[in-house]
Structure formats: structure tokens, C-alpha cells
VMD Tcl script that draws the C-alpha trace (Angstrom):
set ca {
  {-116.27 -34.02 17.18}
  {-119.02 -36.06 18.77}
  {-122.51 -34.57 18.70}
  {-123.74 -35.08 22.29}
  {-127.37 -35.18 21.09}
  {-126.71 -38.42 19.17}
  {-125.80 -40.43 22.30}
  {-128.72 -42.77 22.97}
  {-127.65 -43.77 26.50}
  {-129.20 -42.28 29.62}
  {-125.92 -42.28 31.54}
  {-122.71 -41.13 29.89}
  {-119.81 -38.81 30.60}
  {-117.00 -37.16 28.70}
  {-113.80 -39.21 28.44}
  {-110.95 -37.73 30.47}
  {-107.96 -36.75 28.38}
  {-109.75 -37.09 25.03}
  {-111.76 -34.00 24.12}
  {-114.85 -34.82 22.11}
  {-115.03 -38.47 23.20}
  {-117.71 -40.00 25.43}
  {-117.95 -43.02 27.70}
  {-121.01 -45.07 28.56}
  {-121.81 -48.48 29.97}
  {-118.91 -50.34 31.59}
  {-116.20 -47.79 30.72}
  {-118.30 -44.99 32.19}
  {-118.37 -46.83 35.53}
  {-114.61 -47.43 35.51}
  {-113.88 -43.75 34.96}
  {-116.39 -42.77 37.68}
  {-114.69 -45.08 40.22}
  {-111.26 -43.71 39.27}
  {-112.50 -40.14 39.69}
  {-113.93 -40.92 43.13}
  {-110.65 -42.52 44.24}
  {-108.54 -39.61 42.98}
  {-110.71 -36.74 44.24}
  {-109.86 -35.53 47.72}
  {-112.72 -34.75 50.08}
  {-113.29 -31.00 50.24}
  {-112.13 -30.28 46.68}
  {-115.62 -30.32 45.10}
  {-116.99 -26.81 45.87}
  {-120.72 -27.62 45.86}
  {-120.30 -31.01 47.58}
  {-117.46 -30.71 50.12}
  {-118.14 -34.13 51.70}
  {-117.99 -35.99 48.38}
  {-115.26 -38.52 47.54}
  {-112.38 -39.73 49.75}
  {-109.83 -38.42 52.25}
  {-106.54 -40.20 51.52}
  {-103.91 -37.51 52.16}
  {-103.63 -38.18 55.92}
  {-102.91 -41.86 55.24}
  {-100.58 -42.03 52.23}
  {-97.46 -41.12 54.23}
  {-98.38 -43.13 57.33}
  {-96.67 -46.46 58.08}
  {-98.14 -49.21 55.94}
  {-99.87 -51.13 58.79}
  {-101.72 -47.92 59.69}
  {-102.28 -46.63 56.16}
  {-103.60 -49.80 54.52}
  {-106.85 -50.31 56.54}
  {-107.65 -46.59 56.54}
  {-107.15 -46.29 52.78}
  {-109.39 -49.31 52.21}
  {-112.07 -47.84 54.49}
  {-111.97 -44.45 52.74}
  {-112.08 -45.95 49.25}
  {-114.81 -48.43 50.17}
  {-117.01 -45.73 51.73}
  {-116.45 -43.32 48.84}
  {-117.12 -45.77 46.02}
  {-120.07 -47.46 47.78}
  {-121.66 -44.09 48.55}
  {-121.12 -42.25 45.26}
  {-121.26 -45.02 42.64}
  {-124.47 -47.06 43.10}
  {-123.96 -48.94 39.80}
  {-121.25 -51.18 41.31}
  {-120.94 -53.81 44.02}
  {-117.51 -53.80 45.65}
  {-115.75 -57.10 46.27}
  {-112.36 -56.02 47.62}
  {-109.83 -53.19 47.58}
  {-106.12 -53.98 47.62}
  {-103.77 -51.07 48.24}
  {-100.05 -51.60 47.68}
  {-97.18 -49.16 48.03}
  {-95.15 -49.01 44.80}
  {-92.72 -46.26 45.85}
  {-92.08 -43.99 48.85}
  {-95.14 -41.81 48.29}
  {-96.87 -43.69 45.47}
  {-99.63 -46.24 45.86}
  {-101.53 -48.53 43.53}
  {-105.11 -49.35 44.43}
  {-106.71 -52.43 42.86}
  {-110.47 -52.07 43.18}
  {-112.33 -55.31 42.44}
  {-116.04 -55.01 41.74}
  {-118.89 -56.10 39.52}
  {-121.72 -54.10 38.01}
  {-124.84 -54.08 40.17}
  {-127.10 -55.26 37.34}
  {-124.75 -57.94 35.97}
  {-126.33 -61.36 36.47}
  {-123.03 -63.09 35.60}
  {-121.24 -61.02 38.26}
  {-118.24 -60.57 35.96}
  {-115.36 -59.31 38.09}
  {-113.77 -56.06 36.99}
  {-110.45 -54.83 38.39}
  {-109.78 -51.11 38.22}
  {-106.19 -49.98 38.76}
  {-105.83 -46.54 40.32}
  {-102.29 -45.17 40.73}
  {-102.12 -42.55 43.47}
  {-99.36 -40.09 44.37}
  {-96.89 -37.79 42.65}
  {-95.71 -38.89 39.22}
}
mol new
graphics top color blue
foreach p $ca { graphics top sphere $p radius 0.5 }
foreach p [lrange $ca 0 end-1] q [lrange $ca 1 end] { graphics top cylinder $p $q radius 0.2 }
display resetview
């Protein structure tokens, strides 16, 4: 088990799905972006306006859903994750009610502007 007091990074979070593990640096940002994209607006009790509102759009026709999903994801990530600079968001439908969001970004402090692509599957398994 990891002793949280031994982590010498200012920003870190627990790794989802692996009790006792921690994330920091680049991986911390990836998990934060995934959490923002998968958390529906209104589901965080103390911050009801936090995250994104995708449920009204996932079942809409693709020409309607695509721009609204991009807008919601862009606003959510840009607002709640200041450590990244978004480049583009590409939603694609992979099944009737399943989507795959490709979120392309780079870290705000990265002078090389190394592009990172985060894949976020969305919808029932």
C-alpha cells in the first residue's frame, strides 16, 4: 500500500480501479480529462454545474449530436482542467448508443507541445 505522505508532487490523485495506487504528472491529467468527460452535469452534489451534459445528445442524429458533444466536452475540459490546452475533439459513433471521443491536447506548460490523444469510450457497455 502506498503511503500518501511519501508522494513529493503537489498535484496527484488516486488511480481509478487500482486501490492504493497514485497518479501524478501526465497520467494525472489524462485521468482528470477522462473523469470530466464521463461525469454528467448535476451528478456532483457540491458542484452541480461541474463537468458536461452529454445525455441529451448521445441518442440524437449524428449531424445534431456531433457539434453539441464537441461543445460540451470542450467547455467542460477547458473550464475544469487548466493544465491542458485543447487542440481538437473528435467524436465518433461506434455502436447504436456508444461513442468514442478522441480528445487531442497538450500540457499547458509543455514547451515542445507534445500532442496527447485521450480516448474516452462513452455509453453502455
